[in-house]
N, CA, C and O atoms as a GROMACS GRO file, in nm:
protein
  380
    1UNK      N    1  18.042 -15.402  13.010
    1UNK     CA    2  17.914 -15.465  12.992
    1UNK      C    3  17.810 -15.402  13.084
    1UNK      O    4  17.692 -15.394  13.049
    2UNK      N    5  17.853 -15.359  13.201
    2UNK     CA    6  17.758 -15.303  13.296
    2UNK      C    7  17.701 -15.170  13.245
    2UNK      O    8  17.587 -15.136  13.276
    3UNK      N    9  17.778 -15.096  13.167
    3UNK     CA   10  17.728 -14.971  13.111
    3UNK      C   11  17.615 -14.998  13.014
    3UNK      O   12  17.516 -14.925  13.010
    4UNK      N   13  17.630 -15.104  12.934
    4UNK     CA   14  17.526 -15.143  12.840
    4UNK      C   15  17.400 -15.187  12.914
    4UNK      O   16  17.288 -15.154  12.872
    5UNK      N   17  17.416 -15.260  13.022
    5UNK     CA   18  17.302 -15.304  13.103
    5UNK      C   19  17.230 -15.185  13.167
    5UNK      O   20  17.107 -15.181  13.172
    6UNK      N   21  17.307 -15.088  13.215
    6UNK     CA   22  17.248 -14.970  13.277
    6UNK      C   23  17.170 -14.889  13.174
    6UNK      O   24  17.061 -14.841  13.201
    7UNK      N   25  17.229 -14.876  13.055
    7UNK     CA   26  17.160 -14.803  12.949
    7UNK      C   27  17.031 -14.873  12.910
    7UNK      O   28  16.930 -14.807  12.888
    8UNK      N   29  17.033 -15.004  12.901
    8UNK     CA   30  16.913 -15.080  12.865
    8UNK      C   31  16.806 -15.065  12.972
    8UNK      O   32  16.688 -15.054  12.939
    9UNK      N   33  16.844 -15.064  13.099
    9UNK     CA   34  16.747 -15.047  13.207
    9UNK      C   35  16.686 -14.907  13.204
    9UNK      O   36  16.567 -14.890  13.231
   10UNK      N   37  16.770 -14.806  13.172
   10UNK     CA   38  16.718 -14.670  13.166
   10UNK      C   39  16.622 -14.653  13.050
   10UNK      O   40  16.526 -14.576  13.059
   11UNK      N   41  16.647 -14.723  12.940
   11UNK     CA   42  16.557 -14.713  12.825
   11UNK      C   43  16.422 -14.774  12.855
   11UNK      O   44  16.320 -14.727  12.805
   12UNK      N   45  16.419 -14.877  12.935
   12UNK     CA   46  16.291 -14.942  12.966
   12UNK      C   47  16.210 -14.863  13.068
   12UNK      O   48  16.091 -14.890  13.085
   13UNK      N   49  16.270 -14.767  13.135
   13UNK     CA   50  16.199 -14.690  13.236
   13UNK      C   51  16.121 -14.574  13.175
   13UNK      O   52  16.042 -14.511  13.246
   14UNK      N   53  16.141 -14.542  13.046
   14UNK     CA   54  16.066 -14.434  12.984
   14UNK      C   55  15.921 -14.476  12.963
   14UNK      O   56  15.893 -14.590  12.924
   15UNK      N   57  15.833 -14.384  12.990
   15UNK     CA   58  15.692 -14.414  12.969
   15UNK      C   59  15.646 -14.355  12.836
   15UNK      O   60  15.720 -14.280  12.771
   16UNK      N   61  15.527 -14.388  12.797
   16UNK     CA   62  15.471 -14.336  12.673
   16UNK      C   63  15.453 -14.184  12.683
   16UNK      O   64  15.469 -14.112  12.584
   17UNK      N   65  15.419 -14.136  12.801
   17UNK     CA   66  15.403 -13.992  12.821
   17UNK      C   67  15.533 -13.917  12.801
   17UNK      O   68  15.535 -13.808  12.743
   18UNK      N   69  15.644 -13.975  12.851
   18UNK     CA   70  15.774 -13.911  12.832
   18UNK      C   71  15.811 -13.905  12.684
   18UNK      O   72  15.865 -13.805  12.636
   19UNK      N   73  15.782 -14.013  12.614
   19UNK     CA   74  15.814 -14.017  12.471
   19UNK      C   75  15.730 -13.915  12.395
   19UNK      O   76  15.782 -13.846  12.307
   20UNK      N   77  15.602 -13.905  12.426
   20UNK     CA   78  15.516 -13.806  12.360
   20UNK      C   79  15.561 -13.664  12.391
   20UNK      O   80  15.560 -13.578  12.304
   21UNK      N   81  15.599 -13.641  12.515
   21UNK     CA   82  15.646 -13.508  12.553
   21UNK      C   83  15.773 -13.471  12.476
   21UNK      O   84  15.787 -13.358  12.429
   22UNK      N   85  15.863 -13.566  12.462
   22UNK     CA   86  15.986 -13.542  12.386
   22UNK      C   87  15.954 -13.511  12.240
   22UNK      O   88  16.011 -13.418  12.183
   23UNK      N   89  15.864 -13.588  12.181
   23UNK     CA   90  15.828 -13.566  12.040
   23UNK      C   91  15.761 -13.430  12.023
   23UNK      O   92  15.789 -13.360  11.926
   24UNK      N   93  15.674 -13.392  12.114
   24UNK     CA   94  15.606 -13.261  12.104
   24UNK      C   95  15.706 -13.146  12.118
   24UNK      O   96  15.697 -13.048  12.044
   25UNK      N   97  15.798 -13.157  12.211
   25UNK     CA   98  15.898 -13.052  12.228
   25UNK      C   99  15.987 -13.042  12.104
   25UNK      O  100  16.021 -12.932  12.061
   26UNK      N  101  16.024 -13.158  12.048
   26UNK     CA  102  16.107 -13.158  11.927
   26UNK      C  103  16.031 -13.095  11.810
   26UNK      O  104  16.089 -13.017  11.734
   27UNK      N  105  15.903 -13.128  11.796
   27UNK     CA  106  15.822 -13.070  11.687
   27UNK      C  107  15.806 -12.919  11.706
   27UNK      O  108  15.809 -12.844  11.609
   28UNK      N  109  15.788 -12.875  11.829
   28UNK     CA  110  15.776 -12.733  11.857
   28UNK      C  111  15.905 -12.660  11.824
   28UNK      O  112  15.902 -12.551  11.766
   29UNK      N  113  16.018 -12.718  11.859
   29UNK     CA  114  16.147 -12.655  11.829
   29UNK      C  115  16.169 -12.646  11.678
   29UNK      O  116  16.212 -12.542  11.629
   30UNK      N  117  16.139 -12.752  11.606
   30UNK     CA  118  16.155 -12.751  11.460
   30UNK      C  119  16.060 -12.650  11.398
   30UNK      O  120  16.097 -12.578  11.305
   31UNK      N  121  15.937 -12.644  11.448
   31UNK     CA  122  15.840 -12.547  11.396
   31UNK      C  123  15.885 -12.404  11.417
   31UNK      O  124  15.870 -12.320  11.327
   32UNK      N  125  15.940 -12.373  11.533
   32UNK     CA  126  15.988 -12.238  11.559
   32UNK      C  127  16.108 -12.203  11.471
   32UNK      O  128  16.121 -12.090  11.424
   33UNK      N  129  16.194 -12.301  11.450
   33UNK     CA  130  16.310 -12.276  11.362
   33UNK      C  131  16.264 -12.250  11.219
   33UNK      O  132  16.316 -12.159  11.153
   34UNK      N  133  16.168 -12.327  11.172
   34UNK     CA  134  16.116 -12.306  11.036
   34UNK      C  135  16.044 -12.171  11.027
   34UNK      O  136  16.059 -12.099  10.928
   35UNK      N  137  15.968 -12.137  11.129
   35UNK     CA  138  15.893 -12.011  11.129
   35UNK      C  139  15.987 -11.891  11.128
   35UNK      O  140  15.963 -11.794  11.056
   36UNK      N  141  16.091 -11.896  11.208
   36UNK     CA  142  16.182 -11.782  11.220
   36UNK      C  143  16.310 -11.799  11.138
   36UNK      O  144  16.411 -11.735  11.167
   37UNK      N  145  16.306 -11.884  11.037
   37UNK     CA  146  16.426 -11.909  10.956
   37UNK      C  147  16.480 -11.782  10.890
   37UNK      O  148  16.601 -11.760  10.896
   38UNK      N  149  16.397 -11.696  10.828
   38UNK     CA  150  16.452 -11.573  10.770
   38UNK      C  151  16.518 -11.482  10.874
   38UNK      O  152  16.622 -11.422  10.849
   39UNK      N  153  16.456 -11.472  10.991
   39UNK     CA  154  16.512 -11.390  11.098
   39UNK      C  155  16.645 -11.447  11.145
   39UNK      O  156  16.742 -11.374  11.162
   40UNK      N  157  16.650 -11.578  11.166
   40UNK     CA  158  16.774 -11.642  11.211
   40UNK      C  159  16.884 -11.628  11.106
   40UNK      O  160  17.000 -11.606  11.140
   41UNK      N  161  16.847 -11.642  10.979
   41UNK     CA  162  16.945 -11.627  10.871
   41UNK      C  163  16.999 -11.484  10.867
   41UNK      O  164  17.119 -11.463  10.847
   42UNK      N  165  16.911 -11.385  10.886
   42UNK     CA  166  16.954 -11.246  10.888
   42UNK      C  167  17.045 -11.216  11.006
   42UNK      O  168  17.144 -11.143  10.991
   43UNK      N  169  17.014 -11.271  11.120
   43UNK     CA  170  17.099 -11.252  11.238
   43UNK      C  171  17.237 -11.315  11.217
   43UNK      O  172  17.338 -11.258  11.257
   44UNK      N  173  17.240 -11.432  11.154
   44UNK     CA  174  17.368 -11.497  11.126
   44UNK      C  175  17.450 -11.415  11.028
   44UNK      O  176  17.571 -11.402  11.044
   45UNK      N  177  17.384 -11.359  10.926
   45UNK     CA  178  17.455 -11.276  10.829
   45UNK      C  179  17.508 -11.148  10.894
   45UNK      O  180  17.619 -11.105  10.865
   46UNK      N  181  17.428 -11.088  10.981
   46UNK     CA  182  17.472 -10.967  11.051
   46UNK      C  183  17.592 -10.997  11.141
   46UNK      O  184  17.685 -10.917  11.149
   47UNK      N  185  17.589 -11.111  11.208
   47UNK     CA  186  17.703 -11.148  11.292
   47UNK      C  187  17.828 -11.173  11.207
   47UNK      O  188  17.938 -11.136  11.246
   48UNK      N  189  17.809 -11.235  11.092
   48UNK     CA  190  17.922 -11.258  11.002
   48UNK      C  191  17.980 -11.127  10.951
   48UNK      O  192  18.102 -11.113  10.941
   49UNK      N  193  17.894 -11.031  10.919
   49UNK     CA  194  17.943 -10.902  10.870
   49UNK      C  195  18.013 -10.823  10.981
   49UNK      O  196  18.101 -10.741  10.952
   50UNK      N  197  17.976 -10.846  11.106
   50UNK     CA  198  18.048 -10.781  11.215
   50UNK      C  199  18.190 -10.834  11.227
   50UNK      O  200  18.284 -10.759  11.254
   51UNK      N  201  18.204 -10.964  11.206
   51UNK     CA  202  18.336 -11.026  11.219
   51UNK      C  203  18.420 -11.002  11.095
   51UNK      O  204  18.539 -10.971  11.106
   52UNK      N  205  18.360 -11.015  10.976
   52UNK     CA  206  18.434 -11.002  10.851
   52UNK      C  207  18.355 -10.913  10.755
   52UNK      O  208  18.273 -10.963  10.678
   53UNK      N  209  18.379 -10.781  10.759
   53UNK     CA  210  18.302 -10.691  10.671
   53UNK      C  211  18.338 -10.712  10.524
   53UNK      O  212  18.447 -10.758  10.491
   54UNK      N  213  18.244 -10.676  10.438
   54UNK     CA  214  18.267 -10.689  10.294
   54UNK      C  215  18.364 -10.581  10.248
   54UNK      O  216  18.372 -10.473  10.306
   55UNK      N  217  18.439 -10.614  10.142
   55UNK     CA  218  18.531 -10.518  10.084
   55UNK      C  219  18.455 -10.423   9.992
   55UNK      O  220  18.352 -10.459   9.935
   56UNK      N  221  18.506 -10.300   9.979
   56UNK     CA  222  18.443 -10.206   9.887
   56UNK      C  223  18.475 -10.246   9.744
   56UNK      O  224  18.561 -10.332   9.720
   57UNK      N  225  18.406 -10.184   9.647
   57UNK     CA  226  18.431 -10.217   9.507
   57UNK      C  227  18.575 -10.186   9.468
   57UNK      O  228  18.636 -10.262   9.393
   58UNK      N  229  18.628 -10.076   9.519
   58UNK     CA  230  18.766 -10.039   9.487
   58UNK      C  231  18.864 -10.142   9.540
   58UNK      O  232  18.960 -10.180   9.472
   59UNK      N  233  18.840 -10.188   9.662
   59UNK     CA  234  18.929 -10.288   9.722
   59UNK      C  235  18.921 -10.420   9.645
   59UNK      O  236  19.023 -10.485   9.624
   60UNK      N  237  18.799 -10.460   9.605
   60UNK     CA  238  18.786 -10.583   9.526
   60UNK      C  239  18.856 -10.571   9.391
   60UNK      O  240  18.920 -10.666   9.346
   61UNK      N  241  18.844 -10.454   9.326
   61UNK     CA  242  18.911 -10.431   9.198
   61UNK      C  243  19.062 -10.436   9.215
   61UNK      O  244  19.132 -10.496   9.133
   62UNK      N  245  19.112 -10.372   9.320
   62UNK     CA  246  19.255 -10.372   9.345
   62UNK      C  247  19.307 -10.513   9.373
   62UNK      O  248  19.413 -10.551   9.324
   63UNK      N  249  19.233 -10.590   9.451
   63UNK     CA  250  19.274 -10.729   9.478
   63UNK      C  251  19.276 -10.812   9.351
   63UNK      O  252  19.367 -10.892   9.330
   64UNK      N  253  19.174 -10.793   9.266
   64UNK     CA  254  19.168 -10.868   9.141
   64UNK      C  255  19.286 -10.832   9.051
   64UNK      O  256  19.347 -10.920   8.990
   65UNK      N  257  19.319 -10.703   9.043
   65UNK     CA  258  19.431 -10.661   8.960
   65UNK      C  259  19.563 -10.715   9.014
   65UNK      O  260  19.650 -10.756   8.937
   66UNK      N  261  19.579 -10.714   9.147
   66UNK     CA  262  19.702 -10.768   9.206
   66UNK      C  263  19.713 -10.918   9.182
   66UNK      O  264  19.822 -10.968   9.154
   67UNK      N  265  19.601 -10.989   9.192
   67UNK     CA  266  19.602 -11.133   9.167
   67UNK      C  267  19.637 -11.164   9.021
   67UNK      O  268  19.714 -11.255   8.992
   68UNK      N  269  19.578 -11.086   8.929
   68UNK     CA  270  19.608 -11.106   8.787
   68UNK      C  271  19.753 -11.075   8.756
   68UNK      O  272  19.818 -11.147   8.679
   69UNK      N  273  19.806 -10.968   8.815
   69UNK     CA  274  19.947 -10.933   8.792
   69UNK      C  275  20.039 -11.041   8.848
   69UNK      O  276  20.139 -11.076   8.786
   70UNK      N  277  20.006 -11.093   8.964
   70UNK     CA  278  20.088 -11.199   9.023
   70UNK      C  279  20.082 -11.325   8.938
   70UNK      O  280  20.182 -11.395   8.922
   71UNK      N  281  19.965 -11.355   8.882
   71UNK     CA  282  19.951 -11.471   8.794
   71UNK      C  283  20.036 -11.455   8.669
   71UNK      O  284  20.106 -11.547   8.627
   72UNK      N  285  20.030 -11.337   8.608
   72UNK     CA  286  20.111 -11.312   8.488
   72UNK      C  287  20.260 -11.316   8.519
   72UNK      O  288  20.339 -11.370   8.441
   73UNK      N  289  20.299 -11.259   8.632
   73UNK     CA  290  20.441 -11.263   8.670
   73UNK      C  291  20.486 -11.407   8.694
   73UNK      O  292  20.599 -11.444   8.660
   74UNK      N  293  20.400 -11.487   8.751
   74UNK     CA  294  20.433 -11.628   8.770
   74UNK      C  295  20.448 -11.700   8.637
   74UNK      O  296  20.537 -11.784   8.622
   75UNK      N  297  20.362 -11.668   8.542
   75UNK     CA  298  20.373 -11.728   8.409
   75UNK      C  299  20.501 -11.683   8.338
   75UNK      O  300  20.567 -11.762   8.271
   76UNK      N  301  20.536 -11.555   8.354
   76UNK     CA  302  20.658 -11.504   8.292
   76UNK      C  303  20.780 -11.574   8.351
   76UNK      O  304  20.870 -11.615   8.278
   77UNK      N  305  20.782 -11.588   8.483
   77UNK     CA  306  20.898 -11.649   8.550
   77UNK      C  307  20.905 -11.799   8.523
   77UNK      O  308  21.014 -11.856   8.518
   78UNK      N  309  20.791 -11.864   8.506
   78UNK     CA  310  20.790 -12.008   8.485
   78UNK      C  311  20.836 -12.044   8.344
   78UNK      O  312  20.898 -12.149   8.324
   79UNK      N  313  20.807 -11.959   8.248
   79UNK     CA  314  20.841 -11.988   8.110
   79UNK      C  315  20.972 -11.918   8.075
   79UNK      O  316  20.983 -11.796   8.089
   80UNK      N  317  21.070 -11.994   8.030
   80UNK     CA  318  21.203 -11.938   8.007
   80UNK      C  319  21.222 -11.873   7.871
   80UNK      O  320  21.321 -11.802   7.850
   81UNK      N  321  21.129 -11.895   7.777
   81UNK     CA  322  21.152 -11.841   7.643
   81UNK      C  323  21.123 -11.692   7.640
   81UNK      O  324  21.024 -11.646   7.698
   82UNK      N  325  21.209 -11.614   7.573
   82UNK     CA  326  21.191 -11.469   7.570
   82UNK      C  327  21.067 -11.425   7.492
   82UNK      O  328  21.005 -11.324   7.528
   83UNK      N  329  21.029 -11.498   7.387
   83UNK     CA  330  20.914 -11.454   7.308
   83UNK      C  331  20.784 -11.465   7.388
   83UNK      O  332  20.700 -11.375   7.382
   84UNK      N  333  20.768 -11.574   7.463
   84UNK     CA  334  20.648 -11.588   7.546
   84UNK      C  335  20.646 -11.486   7.659
   84UNK      O  336  20.540 -11.434   7.693
   85UNK      N  337  20.761 -11.458   7.717
   85UNK     CA  338  20.768 -11.358   7.824
   85UNK      C  339  20.730 -11.222   7.770
   85UNK      O  340  20.661 -11.146   7.838
   86UNK      N  341  20.774 -11.189   7.648
   86UNK     CA  342  20.739 -11.059   7.590
   86UNK      C  343  20.590 -11.050   7.562
   86UNK      O  344  20.529 -10.945   7.583
   87UNK      N  345  20.531 -11.160   7.515
   87UNK     CA  346  20.386 -11.159   7.490
   87UNK      C  347  20.309 -11.144   7.621
   87UNK      O  348  20.209 -11.072   7.626
   88UNK      N  349  20.352 -11.211   7.725
   88UNK     CA  350  20.284 -11.199   7.853
   88UNK      C  351  20.298 -11.059   7.911
   88UNK      O  352  20.204 -11.008   7.972
   89UNK      N  353  20.415 -10.996   7.892
   89UNK     CA  354  20.432 -10.858   7.939
   89UNK      C  355  20.339 -10.764   7.861
   89UNK      O  356  20.283 -10.670   7.918
   90UNK      N  357  20.324 -10.789   7.731
   90UNK     CA  358  20.233 -10.706   7.652
   90UNK      C  359  20.090 -10.724   7.700
   90UNK      O  360  20.015 -10.626   7.707
   91UNK      N  361  20.051 -10.845   7.734
   91UNK     CA  362  19.918 -10.869   7.789
   91UNK      C  363  19.900 -10.796   7.922
   91UNK      O  364  19.795 -10.738   7.949
   92UNK      N  365  20.003 -10.801   8.005
   92UNK     CA  366  19.994 -10.737   8.137
   92UNK      C  367  19.983 -10.584   8.123
   92UNK      O  368  19.916 -10.520   8.204
   93UNK      N  369  20.048 -10.527   8.022
   93UNK     CA  370  20.044 -10.381   8.008
   93UNK      C  371  19.909 -10.332   7.958
   93UNK      O  372  19.874 -10.216   7.980
   94UNK      N  373  19.832 -10.418   7.894
   94UNK     CA  374  19.701 -10.378   7.843
   94UNK      C  375  19.600 -10.361   7.956
   94UNK      O  376  19.514 -10.273   7.953
   95UNK      N  377  19.614 -10.446   8.055
   95UNK     CA  378  19.511 -10.462   8.152
   95UNK      C  379  19.483 -10.369   8.255
   95UNK      O  380  19.392 -10.392   8.335
   0.00000   0.00000   0.00000
């Protein structure tokens, strides 16, 4: 209970000037963030690319083909009928 009383006493000690100063500083910070939003977004993207670079087109194509092949192999293994497995193998050979 004493923590609540201390907090209430501290809240009553703020003056109107302190409140206005806080609001002005907050508005200034928000204004600067809005003004420099494209710059901040670009810096964040550059930092992200430093940590995790984009894959080349060849690497993306290879990953897509490996994912598709793994999906088809999973379908072949999951389905026990020979006719469906043969059709799925024919689909895989086209691709």
